[in-house]
ZATI-169162 format. One line per 2 residues: number of its first residue (from 1); for each residue x, y, z of N, C-alpha, C. Coordinates in steps of 0.2 Angstrom, whole numbers, padded with zeros to 4 digits. Layout:
<pts>
NUM = X Y Z X Y Z X Y Z ~ ...
</pts>
This chain:
<pts>
1 = -0005 -0135 0019 -0004 -0126 0016 -0003 -0129 0007 ~ -0008 -0124 0005 -0007 -0126 -0003 0000 -0126 -0005
3 = 0001 -0131 -0012 0008 -0130 -0014 0010 -0126 -0018 ~ 0004 -0122 -0021 0007 -0121 -0024 0009 -0112 -0023
5 = 0005 -0110 -0018 0006 -0103 -0014 0015 -0105 -0011 ~ 0017 -0110 -0007 0022 -0111 -0005 0027 -0113 -0010
7 = 0026 -0114 -0016 0030 -0113 -0021 0032 -0106 -0024 ~ 0027 -0102 -0023 0026 -0097 -0026 0032 -0091 -0021
9 = 0030 -0092 -0014 0034 -0091 -0009 0042 -0090 -0010 ~ 0044 -0099 -0011 0050 -0100 -0012 0053 -0096 -0018
11 = 0048 -0096 -0023 0054 -0094 -0028 0053 -0086 -0029 ~ 0049 -0081 -0024 0052 -0075 -0024 0055 -0075 -0018
13 = 0056 -0079 -0012 0062 -0078 -0008 0068 -0077 -0011 ~ 0070 -0082 -0019 0077 -0082 -0021 0075 -0075 -0025
15 = 0071 -0072 -0027 0072 -0067 -0031 0074 -0064 -0028 ~ 0072 -0060 -0020 0071 -0056 -0015 0082 -0058 -0013
17 = 0083 -0064 -0014 0091 -0066 -0012 0095 -0062 -0017 ~ 0092 -0063 -0023 0096 -0060 -0031 0096 -0054 -0030
19 = 0101 -0047 -0026 0099 -0042 -0024 0100 -0038 -0033 ~ 0104 -0042 -0036 0107 -0038 -0042 0103 -0039 -0049
21 = 0097 -0040 -0047 0093 -0040 -0051 0085 -0038 -0051 ~ 0085 -0031 -0055 0077 -0029 -0052 0071 -0033 -0055
23 = 0065 -0032 -0054 0059 -0037 -0057 0057 -0033 -0061 ~ 0056 -0034 -0068 0055 -0028 -0074 0046 -0027 -0073
25 = 0042 -0023 -0074 0035 -0023 -0076 0031 -0028 -0076 ~ 0035 -0031 -0083 0030 -0035 -0088 0034 -0043 -0082
27 = 0038 -0046 -0080 0038 -0048 -0075 0035 -0049 -0069 ~ 0035 -0043 -0065 0030 -0041 -0059 0023 -0040 -0062
29 = 0021 -0040 -0065 0012 -0040 -0071 0011 -0047 -0069 ~ 0017 -0051 -0073 0015 -0059 -0074 0016 -0063 -0068
31 = 0020 -0060 -0061 0019 -0063 -0053 0013 -0060 -0054 ~ 0011 -0055 -0052 0007 -0051 -0047 -0002 -0056 -0050
33 = -0005 -0056 -0058 -0008 -0060 -0059 -0008 -0067 -0057 ~ -0004 -0072 -0058 -0001 -0077 -0056 -0004 -0078 -0046
35 = 0000 -0075 -0041 -0002 -0072 -0034 -0010 -0071 -0034 ~ -0012 -0066 -0040 -0021 -0066 -0039 -0025 -0071 -0039
37 = -0024 -0074 -0043 -0027 -0081 -0047 -0027 -0085 -0040 ~ -0019 -0086 -0038 -0019 -0092 -0031 -0024 -0088 -0024
39 = -0024 -0083 -0024 -0027 -0080 -0017 -0036 -0079 -0018 ~ -0036 -0079 -0024 -0042 -0078 -0026 -0047 -0086 -0024
41 = -0043 -0092 -0025 -0043 -0098 -0023 -0045 -0099 -0019 ~ -0039 -0098 -0014 -0037 -0099 -0008 -0039 -0095 -0002
43 = -0040 -0090 -0003 -0045 -0084 0002 -0052 -0082 0000 ~ -0054 -0086 0005 -0062 -0086 0005 -0066 -0078 0004
45 = -0062 -0075 0011 -0065 -0067 0009 -0062 -0064 0004 ~ -0058 -0063 0001 -0056 -0059 -0004 -0058 -0062 -0011
47 = -0061 -0069 -0011 -0065 -0070 -0016 -0073 -0068 -0017 ~ -0074 -0068 -0010 -0083 -0063 -0010 -0081 -0056 -0012
49 = -0074 -0055 -0009 -0074 -0046 -0009 -0072 -0045 -0019 ~ -0070 -0049 -0023 -0067 -0048 -0029 -0075 -0048 -0034
51 = -0077 -0055 -0031 -0083 -0058 -0034 -0088 -0051 -0034 ~ -0089 -0046 -0028 -0094 -0042 -0029 -0092 -0036 -0032
53 = -0086 -0036 -0032 -0084 -0029 -0038 -0083 -0031 -0045 ~ -0084 -0040 -0049 -0084 -0042 -0054 -0078 -0040 -0059
55 = -0071 -0043 -0053 -0064 -0042 -0053 -0061 -0048 -0052 ~ -0061 -0052 -0055 -0062 -0060 -0055 -0053 -0061 -0058
57 = -0049 -0066 -0058 -0048 -0070 -0064 -0047 -0068 -0071 ~ -0053 -0070 -0072 -0056 -0071 -0079 -0055 -0063 -0083
59 = -0057 -0059 -0078 -0058 -0055 -0081 -0050 -0048 -0082 ~ -0048 -0048 -0078 -0043 -0046 -0075 -0034 -0047 -0079
61 = -0033 -0042 -0083 -0027 -0044 -0087 -0021 -0040 -0085 ~ -0019 -0036 -0079 -0015 -0034 -0078 -0014 -0030 -0072
63 = -0009 -0029 -0066 -0009 -0030 -0060 -0013 -0024 -0057 ~ -0014 -0020 -0061 -0017 -0013 -0060 -0023 -0013 -0059
65 = -0027 -0018 -0063 -0033 -0020 -0062 -0035 -0023 -0055 ~ -0030 -0027 -0053 -0032 -0034 -0046 -0037 -0027 -0041
67 = -0041 -0030 -0038 -0043 -0029 -0033 -0040 -0027 -0028 ~ -0041 -0021 -0025 -0038 -0019 -0019 -0043 -0018 -0013
69 = -0040 -0022 -0007 -0043 -0021 -0002 -0040 -0016 0003 ~ -0047 -0014 0004 -0044 -0009 0011 -0041 -0011 0018
71 = -0038 -0006 0021 -0036 -0008 0026 -0040 -0011 0032 ~ -0045 -0007 0032 -0051 -0007 0037 -0053 -0015 0035
73 = -0054 -0015 0033 -0056 -0023 0029 -0054 -0031 0036 ~ -0046 -0029 0036 -0043 -0033 0040 -0045 -0032 0046
75 = -0050 -0029 0048 -0052 -0027 0055 -0058 -0033 0057 ~ -0060 -0032 0051 -0068 -0038 0052 -0067 -0043 0049
77 = -0062 -0045 0042 -0064 -0050 0040 -0057 -0054 0040 ~ -0056 -0061 0039 -0051 -0066 0040 -0047 -0066 0033
79 = -0044 -0060 0031 -0041 -0061 0024 -0033 -0065 0022 ~ -0033 -0071 0024 -0028 -0075 0024 -0032 -0083 0019
81 = -0024 -0084 0017 -0023 -0092 0013 -0022 -0096 0019 ~ -0022 -0094 0026 -0019 -0101 0028 -0021 -0102 0033
83 = -0023 -0110 0033 -0030 -0113 0037 -0028 -0112 0045 ~ -0033 -0110 0048 -0033 -0108 0057 -0027 -0113 0061
85 = -0029 -0119 0060 -0023 -0122 0061 -0017 -0124 0060 ~ -0015 -0120 0056 -0008 -0118 0053 -0005 -0110 0054
87 = -0010 -0107 0059 -0005 -0100 0058 -0002 -0098 0066 ~ 0005 -0097 0063 0009 -0096 0069 0012 -0090 0072
89 = 0007 -0086 0069 0008 -0077 0072 0003 -0075 0070 ~ 0002 -0067 0074 -0004 -0063 0068 -0002 -0057 0069
91 = -0001 -0051 0067 0001 -0046 0066 -0004 -0041 0068 ~ -0003 -0038 0074 -0008 -0031 0075 -0008 -0025 0072
93 = -0012 -0021 0069 -0012 -0014 0069 -0009 -0009 0073 ~ -0004 -0004 0074 -0006 -0002 0080 -0010 0006 0079
95 = -0012 0008 0085 -0018 0013 0088 -0019 0013 0093 ~ -0024 0016 0093 -0026 0018 0103 -0030 0010 0104
97 = -0031 0012 0112 -0034 0003 0113 -0039 0003 0113 ~ -0043 0008 0111 -0050 0007 0110 -0052 0005 0102
99 = -0046 0006 0098 -0050 0004 0091 -0049 -0003 0090 ~ -0050 -0006 0086 -0052 -0014 0084 -0047 -0015 0079
101 = -0040 -0018 0080 -0033 -0018 0075 -0034 -0023 0071 ~ -0033 -0020 0065 -0031 -0026 0058 -0026 -0033 0061
103 = -0029 -0038 0058 -0026 -0044 0060 -0023 -0046 0053 ~ -0014 -0047 0053 -0012 -0050 0046 -0009 -0056 0049
105 = -0014 -0062 0046 -0009 -0069 0050 -0004 -0074 0046 ~ 0001 -0076 0051 0005 -0078 0046 0006 -0085 0048
107 = 0010 -0089 0046 0013 -0095 0047 0020 -0096 0045 ~ 0022 -0102 0046 0030 -0100 0046 0034 -0099 0040
109 = 0031 -0100 0033 0034 -0097 0028 0033 -0090 0025 ~ 0027 -0089 0028 0026 -0082 0027 0029 -0077 0031
111 = 0033 -0080 0038 0036 -0076 0041 0045 -0076 0039 ~ 0046 -0082 0036 0051 -0083 0033 0053 -0076 0027
113 = 0046 -0077 0022 0046 -0072 0017 0047 -0065 0020 ~ 0043 -0065 0026 0043 -0057 0027 0049 -0057 0030
115 = 0053 -0060 0035 0060 -0057 0037 0064 -0056 0033 ~ 0063 -0059 0026 0068 -0060 0019 0067 -0051 0017
117 = 0061 -0051 0016 0058 -0043 0012 0062 -0038 0017 ~ 0059 -0039 0023 0062 -0036 0027 0068 -0034 0030
119 = 0071 -0039 0030 0079 -0038 0030 0084 -0034 0023 ~ 0079 -0037 0019 0083 -0035 0012 0082 -0028 0011
121 = 0079 -0023 0014 0077 -0016 0012 0079 -0014 0019 ~ 0080 -0016 0023 0083 -0013 0031 0092 -0014 0029
123 = 0093 -0016 0026 0100 -0017 0025 0102 -0012 0020 ~ 0099 -0012 0013 0100 -0010 0007 0098 0000 0010
125 = 0094 0000 0012 0093 0007 0015 0096 0009 0020 ~ 0096 0008 0026 0100 0009 0031 0106 0009 0034
127 = 0110 0001 0030 0114 -0001 0032 0122 -0001 0026 ~ 0116 0001 0023 0123 0002 0016 0130 0005 0016
129 = 0130 0011 0020 0134 0014 0022 0139 0015 0027 ~ 0136 0011 0033 0138 0010 0037 0145 0006 0036
131 = 0151 0005 0043 0155 0002 0041 0156 -0004 0042 ~ 0154 -0009 0038 0151 -0014 0035 0155 -0017 0031
133 = 0158 -0023 0029 0161 -0023 0020 0156 -0024 0018 ~ 0156 -0023 0011 0151 -0024 0004 0149 -0031 0005
135 = 0154 -0036 0006 0153 -0045 0007 0148 -0045 0011 ~ 0148 -0042 0016 0144 -0044 0023 0136 -0042 0022
137 = 0137 -0038 0016 0129 -0034 0018 0125 -0037 0012 ~ 0130 -0039 0007 0125 -0044 0002 0125 -0048 0004
139 = 0127 -0052 0011 0130 -0062 0013 0122 -0061 0011 ~ 0119 -0069 0009 0112 -0069 0008 0113 -0076 0011
141 = 0118 -0080 0015 0118 -0086 0019 0113 -0087 0025 ~ 0110 -0081 0026 0107 -0080 0033 0110 -0082 0038
143 = 0115 -0081 0040 0119 -0082 0047 0121 -0071 0048 ~ 0120 -0071 0054 0120 -0065 0055 0128 -0061 0054
145 = 0130 -0055 0054 0136 -0052 0052 0141 -0051 0056 ~ 0138 -0052 0063 0143 -0053 0071 0146 -0047 0070
147 = 0142 -0042 0070 0145 -0033 0071 0146 -0031 0078 ~ 0150 -0028 0079 0150 -0023 0086 0147 -0017 0083
149 = 0141 -0017 0080 0139 -0014 0080 0132 -0012 0086 ~ 0128 -0009 0087 0122 -0008 0094 0118 -0005 0091
151 = 0111 -0007 0093 0106 -0003 0091 0102 -0003 0099 ~ 0099 0004 0099 0094 0005 0103 0088 0009 0101
153 = 0082 0003 0103 0076 0003 0100 0070 0005 0103 ~ 0068 0011 0102 0062 0013 0106 0055 0011 0106
155 = 0056 0004 0108 0051 0000 0106 0050 -0006 0114 ~ 0044 -0009 0114 0044 -0014 0120 0049 -0019 0118
157 = 0052 -0025 0120 0054 -0030 0117 0049 -0036 0114 ~ 0052 -0040 0110 0048 -0045 0108 0043 -0047 0113
159 = 0045 -0051 0116 0040 -0055 0121 0035 -0050 0126 ~ 0036 -0042 0127 0030 -0039 0129 0024 -0039 0121
161 = 0029 -0038 0116 0024 -0036 0112 0024 -0040 0105 ~ 0020 -0047 0106 0023 -0051 0101 0017 -0050 0096
163 = 0013 -0046 0095 0007 -0045 0089 0010 -0037 0085 ~ 0015 -0034 0087 0019 -0030 0084 0023 -0031 0075
165 = 0022 -0028 0071 0024 -0032 0065 0031 -0026 0066 ~ 0031 -0021 0069 0038 -0017 0070 0042 -0020 0073
167 = 0040 -0021 0080 0045 -0025 0085 0046 -0032 0082 ~ 0042 -0035 0078 0046 -0041 0076 0053 -0040 0069
169 = 0051 -0035 0066 0055 -0030 0060 0061 -0032 0065 ~ 0060 -0026 0072 0068 -0022 0074 0071 -0029 0077
171 = 0068 -0035 0080 0072 -0039 0081 0075 -0043 0076 ~ 0071 -0046 0070 0075 -0047 0065 0082 -0044 0063
173 = 0083 -0037 0064 0086 -0033 0062 0092 -0035 0067 ~ 0089 -0035 0074 0094 -0036 0079 0098 -0043 0076
175 = 0095 -0048 0075 0099 -0055 0074 0101 -0055 0069 ~ 0100 -0052 0064 0104 -0052 0057 0109 -0049 0058
177 = 0110 -0043 0062 0117 -0039 0062 0121 -0042 0068 ~ 0119 -0048 0070 0123 -0051 0075 0126 -0046 0081
179 = 0121 -0042 0082 0122 -0037 0088 0120 -0039 0094 ~ 0124 -0040 0100 0120 -0042 0105 0118 -0037 0110
181 = 0124 -0033 0110 0122 -0027 0114 0116 -0023 0114 ~ 0113 -0025 0107 0108 -0020 0106 0103 -0020 0113
183 = 0097 -0016 0113 0093 -0016 0118 0087 -0012 0117 ~ 0081 -0016 0119 0073 -0014 0117 0073 -0010 0125
185 = 0070 -0002 0122 0071 0001 0130 0063 0004 0130 ~ 0059 0002 0125 0051 0004 0128 0049 -0001 0133
187 = 0042 0000 0137 0040 -0005 0139 0030 -0003 0141 ~ 0026 -0005 0140 0021 -0006 0141 0016 -0005 0147
189 = 0013 0001 0146 0009 0005 0152 0001 -0001 0155 ~ -0002 0002 0160 -0005 -0004 0160 -0012 -0003 0157
191 = -0012 0004 0154 -0017 0005 0147 -0015 0002 0139 ~ -0008 -0001 0140 -0008 -0005 0135 -0003 -0001 0128
193 = -0003 0006 0129 0000 0010 0127 0007 0010 0128 ~ 0011 0014 0124 0020 0011 0124 0023 0017 0126
195 = 0027 0016 0130 0032 0022 0133 0041 0020 0134 ~ 0044 0022 0136 0049 0022 0136 0053 0023 0143
197 = 0058 0018 0146 0062 0019 0151 0066 0023 0151 ~ 0066 0029 0154 0071 0035 0150 0079 0034 0152
199 = 0078 0031 0161 0084 0030 0162 0089 0023 0159 ~ 0086 0017 0156 0088 0013 0153 0091 0015 0143
201 = 0085 0019 0142 0087 0023 0133 0094 0026 0137 ~ 0094 0033 0141 0099 0037 0142 0105 0033 0141
203 = 0107 0028 0148 0111 0022 0147 0115 0017 0142 ~ 0110 0016 0138 0111 0012 0132 0114 0018 0127
205 = 0112 0024 0125 0115 0029 0121 0121 0033 0122 ~ 0121 0030 0131 0129 0033 0134 0136 0028 0132
207 = 0132 0021 0131 0136 0017 0132 0141 0015 0125 ~ 0135 0018 0119 0140 0018 0114 0144 0023 0111
209 = 0145 0026 0119 0151 0033 0115 0158 0030 0117 ~ 0158 0024 0123 0162 0022 0124 0166 0016 0118
211 = 0160 0015 0113 0164 0009 0109 0167 0013 0102 ~ 0162 0019 0103 0165 0024 0097 0163 0023 0089
213 = 0160 0014 0089 0156 0012 0086 0150 0015 0081 ~ 0149 0018 0075 0140 0019 0074 0134 0016 0079
215 = 0130 0018 0080 0124 0015 0084 0120 0018 0077 ~ 0113 0012 0079 0105 0014 0077 0102 0014 0080
217 = 0100 0019 0080 0093 0021 0085 0085 0020 0081 ~ 0083 0017 0083 0078 0014 0079 0069 0015 0083
219 = 0065 0020 0081 0058 0019 0082 0053 0023 0081 ~ 0046 0023 0082 0043 0029 0081 0041 0036 0080
221 = 0040 0039 0078 0040 0044 0077 0037 0049 0087 ~ 0033 0044 0087 0029 0048 0094 0035 0046 0100
223 = 0039 0038 0099 0041 0037 0105 0048 0042 0104 ~ 0051 0047 0097 0057 0049 0096 0054 0056 0099
225 = 0049 0059 0099 0046 0065 0104 0047 0064 0111 ~ 0044 0058 0112 0046 0057 0120 0052 0058 0122
227 = 0057 0054 0120 0064 0054 0122 0067 0061 0121 ~ 0066 0066 0115 0068 0072 0114 0066 0077 0119
229 = 0057 0075 0121 0055 0079 0128 0060 0080 0133 ~ 0061 0073 0135 0064 0072 0142 0071 0074 0142
231 = 0075 0073 0136 0083 0077 0135 0080 0084 0134 ~ 0075 0087 0131 0075 0092 0131 0075 0096 0139
233 = 0070 0094 0141 0069 0096 0149 0073 0095 0155 ~ 0078 0093 0152 0083 0091 0157 0090 0094 0154
235 = 0090 0097 0148 0094 0100 0143 0100 0094 0143 ~ 0098 0090 0141 0104 0084 0141 0106 0082 0133
237 = 0112 0082 0130 0113 0081 0124 0118 0075 0123 ~ 0118 0071 0118 0122 0064 0119 0124 0063 0110
239 = 0130 0065 0111 0133 0065 0103 0136 0058 0102 ~ 0130 0054 0099 0133 0048 0096 0138 0050 0090
241 = 0140 0042 0092 0147 0041 0087 0147 0043 0079 ~ 0149 0046 0079 0149 0048 0069 0147 0041 0065
243 = 0144 0045 0060 0142 0039 0055 0135 0035 0058 ~ 0133 0037 0065 0126 0035 0068 0121 0036 0063
245 = 0114 0029 0064 0110 0031 0059 0103 0032 0065 ~ 0099 0035 0062 0092 0035 0065 0086 0032 0058
247 = 0082 0029 0061 0077 0026 0057 0069 0030 0062 ~ 0066 0032 0059 0060 0033 0063 0054 0031 0058
249 = 0049 0029 0062 0043 0025 0058 0036 0027 0060 ~ 0030 0029 0057 0024 0030 0058 0022 0036 0062
251 = 0017 0036 0065 0014 0044 0063 0015 0045 0072 ~ 0009 0048 0074 0009 0049 0081 0003 0048 0085
253 = -0003 0045 0083 -0009 0042 0084 -0010 0043 0092 ~ -0009 0049 0092 -0014 0051 0099 -0008 0050 0103
255 = -0003 0049 0103 0003 0044 0108 0006 0050 0113 ~ 0007 0058 0108 0012 0062 0109 0010 0068 0106
257 = 0011 0074 0107 0012 0080 0104 0014 0079 0095 ~ 0010 0082 0092 0012 0081 0086 0018 0084 0085
259 = 0024 0085 0079 0028 0089 0076 0030 0089 0070 ~ 0030 0094 0067 0033 0096 0057 0037 0089 0059
261 = 0040 0086 0051 0044 0080 0050 0052 0086 0052 ~ 0052 0093 0049 0058 0096 0050 0061 0096 0059
263 = 0055 0099 0061 0056 0101 0069 0060 0094 0072 ~ 0056 0088 0071 0058 0081 0073 0066 0081 0072
265 = 0066 0082 0067 0073 0078 0065 0079 0085 0065 ~ 0078 0090 0067 0082 0096 0068 0082 0095 0076
267 = 0078 0093 0080 0080 0089 0087 0084 0083 0088 ~ 0084 0080 0083 0085 0073 0083 0096 0076 0081
269 = 0093 0081 0077 0100 0083 0076 0103 0088 0083 ~ 0102 0090 0085 0102 0094 0090 0105 0090 0098
271 = 0101 0084 0099 0102 0081 0105 0104 0075 0105 ~ 0105 0074 0098 0106 0067 0098 0114 0068 0094
273 = 0114 0073 0090 0119 0072 0085 0123 0068 0078 ~ 0115 0067 0078 0116 0062 0069 0113 0068 0065
275 = 0116 0068 0059 0115 0071 0054 0109 0072 0051 ~ 0107 0077 0045 0098 0074 0042 0101 0070 0038
277 = 0108 0070 0034 0109 0066 0029 0107 0057 0035 ~ 0108 0055 0040 0109 0050 0043 0105 0049 0046
279 = 0096 0052 0045 0090 0053 0048 0086 0048 0041 ~ 0085 0043 0041 0080 0038 0037 0073 0037 0041
281 = 0068 0038 0034 0062 0037 0038 0059 0030 0034 ~ 0055 0027 0036 0053 0021 0034 0046 0020 0032
283 = 0043 0018 0030 0035 0019 0030 0034 0010 0026 ~ 0029 0010 0032 0025 0002 0034 0020 0001 0038
285 = 0017 -0005 0035 0011 -0004 0040 0009 -0013 0041 ~ 0008 -0015 0046 0006 -0023 0050 0004 -0027 0043
287 = -0002 -0024 0039 -0006 -0029 0031 -0001 -0028 0025 ~ 0006 -0026 0028 0011 -0026 0021 0016 -0032 0023
289 = 0021 -0034 0021 0026 -0038 0020 0031 -0034 0019 ~ 0033 -0029 0015 0039 -0025 0013 0038 -0016 0014
291 = 0043 -0013 0015 0043 -0006 0018 0046 -0002 0012 ~ 0046 0003 0015 0049 0008 0008 0051 0014 0012
293 = 0061 0017 0010 0062 0021 0012 0062 0026 0007 ~ 0066 0032 0012 0067 0039 0008 0072 0038 0007
295 = 0078 0036 0006 0085 0037 0005 0086 0039 0001 ~ 0081 0037 -0005 0086 0037 -0012 0083 0045 -0014
297 = 0082 0048 -0014 0082 0055 -0018 0076 0060 -0013 ~ 0082 0066 -0013 0080 0069 -0007 0078 0077 -0011
299 = 0074 0082 -0010 0075 0087 -0012 0077 0093 -0006 ~ 0083 0095 -0005 0084 0098 0001 0081 0107 0002
301 = 0078 0109 -0006 0075 0116 -0006 0068 0115 -0003 ~ 0066 0110 -0006 0059 0112 -0004 0057 0106 0003
303 = 0059 0101 0003 0061 0096 0007 0057 0093 0008 ~ 0057 0090 0000 0054 0081 -0002 0058 0078 0002
305 = 0053 0072 0004 0056 0067 0004 0051 0061 0001 ~ 0055 0058 -0005 0055 0052 -0010 0054 0046 -0006
307 = 0048 0042 -0005 0050 0035 -0005 0049 0030 -0008 ~ 0050 0023 -0008 0051 0018 -0013 0051 0012 -0011
309 = 0049 0009 -0013 0048 -0001 -0012 0053 -0003 -0015 ~ 0052 -0008 -0012 0059 -0013 -0016 0055 -0016 -0023
311 = 0060 -0019 -0028 0057 -0021 -0032 0050 -0027 -0033 ~ 0050 -0032 -0028 0044 -0034 -0027 0039 -0032 -0026
313 = 0038 -0024 -0025 0032 -0022 -0024 0030 -0017 -0028 ~ 0022 -0012 -0029 0023 -0008 -0033 0017 -0003 -0029
315 = 0019 0003 -0031 0015 0009 -0025 0011 0011 -0032 ~ 0004 0014 -0029 0000 0019 -0036 -0003 0024 -0031
317 = -0002 0030 -0034 -0006 0035 -0032 -0014 0034 -0034 ~ -0018 0034 -0031 -0025 0035 -0035 -0029 0041 -0033
319 = -0032 0043 -0033 -0038 0047 -0035 -0044 0044 -0030 ~ -0045 0047 -0026 -0052 0045 -0021 -0058 0044 -0025
321 = -0059 0048 -0028 -0065 0050 -0034 -0065 0045 -0036 ~ -0060 0044 -0041 -0060 0036 -0048 -0057 0032 -0045
323 = -0052 0032 -0042 -0049 0022 -0039 -0044 0025 -0044 ~ -0042 0029 -0050 -0040 0030 -0053 -0031 0033 -0055
325 = -0025 0032 -0056 -0018 0033 -0054 -0019 0042 -0057 ~ -0016 0045 -0052 -0014 0053 -0054 -0009 0055 -0056
327 = -0009 0059 -0057 -0002 0061 -0064 0002 0064 -0057 ~ 0009 0066 -0062 0013 0066 -0057 0011 0073 -0053
329 = 0015 0073 -0048 0013 0077 -0044 0007 0079 -0039 ~ 0001 0076 -0044 -0005 0075 -0040 -0005 0071 -0034
331 = -0010 0074 -0027 -0011 0069 -0023 -0017 0064 -0022 ~ -0016 0059 -0018 -0018 0053 -0020 -0020 0051 -0013
333 = -0024 0042 -0014 -0024 0041 -0009 -0016 0033 -0011 ~ -0013 0029 -0007 -0008 0025 -0008 -0010 0020 -0007
335 = -0009 0014 -0015 -0012 0009 -0015 -0007 0005 -0017 ~ -0007 -0001 -0012 -0001 -0005 -0013 -0002 -0011 -0016
337 = 0005 -0015 -0019 0004 -0023 -0021 0011 -0025 -0020 ~ 0011 -0030 -0016 0015 -0031 -0012 0015 -0039 -0014
339 = 0021 -0041 -0018 0023 -0049 -0020 0024 -0052 -0013 ~ 0025 -0047 -0008 0027 -0054 -0002 0024 -0054 0001
341 = 0016 -0052 0001 0010 -0055 0004 0007 -0060 0001 ~ 0012 -0066 0002 0008 -0072 -0004 0002 -0074 0001
343 = 0002 -0075 0009 -0002 -0079 0009 -0009 -0076 0012 ~ -0008 -0069 0011 -0014 -0065 0014 -0019 -0061 0007
345 = -0018 -0055 0005 -0018 -0052 0001 -0013 -0047 -0002 ~ -0012 -0048 -0009 -0006 -0041 -0011 -0008 -0035 -0011
347 = -0014 -0034 -0014 -0017 -0028 -0016 -0020 -0023 -0010 ~ -0017 -0020 -0008 -0019 -0016 -0001 -0021 -0007 -0004
349 = -0026 -0005 0000 -0027 0001 -0002 -0028 0004 0005 ~ -0022 0010 0006 -0023 0012 0012 -0027 0018 0014
351 = -0025 0019 0019 -0029 0026 0022 -0024 0032 0022 ~ -0020 0032 0018 -0013 0036 0018 -0013 0040 0013
353 = -0013 0047 0013 -0011 0053 0006 -0003 0053 0004 ~ -0003 0054 -0002 0004 0054 -0003 0004 0057 -0012
355 = 0008 0061 -0013 0010 0063 -0020 0015 0060 -0025 ~ 0011 0058 -0030 0015 0056 -0033 0020 0058 -0035
357 = 0028 0054 -0035 0033 0058 -0038 0038 0051 -0042 ~ 0037 0052 -0050 0038 0047 -0054 0036 0040 -0053
359 = 0041 0037 -0050 0041 0029 -0047 0040 0029 -0040 ~ 0040 0035 -0038 0039 0035 -0030 0035 0039 -0026
361 = 0035 0042 -0020 0031 0044 -0018 0032 0050 -0013 ~ 0030 0054 -0012 0030 0058 -0006 0024 0058 -0001
363 = 0025 0056 0006 0019 0056 0012 0017 0062 0014 ~ 0011 0060 0013 0008 0065 0017 0004 0066 0024
365 = 0000 0059 0024 -0001 0057 0031 -0010 0053 0031 ~ -0011 0054 0036 -0019 0051 0035 -0024 0054 0032
367 = -0026 0051 0028 -0034 0052 0026 -0039 0053 0031 ~ -0046 0058 0030 -0050 0058 0035 -0054 0054 0033
369 = -0054 0048 0035 -0059 0039 0033 -0064 0040 0037 ~ -0071 0037 0035 -0077 0037 0038 -0076 0027 0037
371 = -0075 0025 0043 -0073 0019 0043 -0080 0014 0043 ~ -0079 0009 0037 -0084 0005 0033 -0086 0000 0039
373 = -0092 -0003 0040 -0096 -0008 0044 -0100 -0013 0039 ~ -0098 -0018 0043 -0102 -0026 0041 -0101 -0023 0033
375 = -0107 -0025 0029 -0108 -0026 0024 -0104 -0021 0016 ~ -0104 -0015 0022 -0099 -0011 0017 -0094 -0011 0015
377 = -0089 -0017 0019 -0083 -0019 0017 -0083 -0020 0009 ~ -0088 -0022 0007 -0088 -0025 0000 -0089 -0019 -0006
379 = -0089 -0015 -0003 -0091 -0010 -0007 -0086 -0002 -0008 ~ -0084 0003 -0010 -0079 0006 -0009 -0080 0010 -0003
381 = -0073 0010 0002 -0075 0014 0006 -0079 0022 0006 ~ -0080 0028 0009 -0084 0034 0011 -0076 0035 0011
383 = -0074 0041 0008 -0069 0044 0009 -0071 0051 0010 ~ -0065 0055 0015 -0067 0063 0018 -0060 0066 0018
385 = -0058 0069 0013 -0053 0073 0011 -0053 0079 0011 ~ -0049 0080 0015 -0047 0088 0017 -0046 0092 0008
387 = -0051 0097 0008 -0048 0101 0001 -0043 0104 0000 ~ -0040 0104 0006 -0033 0109 0007 -0028 0105 0002
389 = -0029 0096 0006 -0024 0091 0005 -0025 0090 -0005 ~ -0028 0093 -0007 -0029 0091 -0012 -0028 0098 -0020
391 = -0024 0102 -0017 -0022 0107 -0021 -0016 0106 -0022
</pts>
């Protein structure tokens, strides 16, 4: 493993652990340029990508100029700085079984950094006002919190989904919380799709009523639809203890009927007794090591949910025509720069649409993309965005 990359990862872990200190724009750009130079040297596929665009460390002067790789490239290329014999894990993108998944390779050091990043964001956004002590929440000694809280996770357990970054995230959260009574209630069908064991899920939800401690209910949007449809069909309600939290993430991916966010959250409140202010949305993907949450700013009148990434990440909303950042309030594609992606590629061009909201963004959904093939990965992706989405 490259010593400079390992040193960078160790330094970033220190920055993540120091929760009181933000990363200034100048410091972020300096770190990003240093990481770009290292990844340009150590990631052969990325080196070719940047050379093809003429964006190399010799000419790039600011993090916003660093060449961003489209997420679709992770399906075709091994965008990794980790030698093949040192790779300890690989996360795959979710989607239908017919689709070729993206691949994000990890080694022990990158997994440690990923877990530090995800735990910091989850702790500060999801657990911040639960009945934990402030000292426990801010503890950085990497020991479990030893809580009586439990989590009901609407995904398969880690042993059934070893390539899911989301499942790894939820298992990391469970371990960090020291919540042994938590349970994964998902299963995998013969075709590889995720489903729920409704009997186990219902029993786990009812068990939380006995303890009277707030519970965490974690899962994808489509899993919540499956659970809520089950409850509605049987006219069941489970009033979770006061202060319980719901965290939902991801889209529907043709795995359930789609549902407007407001309708989904209203059903969660109706059937599970969790108020709207305790329903938290998360945005992440297998190609990233950090996640965004929408808990900081909300506009009750127009239903705007504003997402923020942690200080070691930056987001831009860019025009699909020019690649330049759009003005505040305008729509474009979400482009990420995640310093926690030390051992792969830090600059990621997503296929998701967002509206720029100051230093955050409002998530709209997927753009209509023409998937690039072969050598077309070395040029800009062909994008087809509905005209109505850009109004």
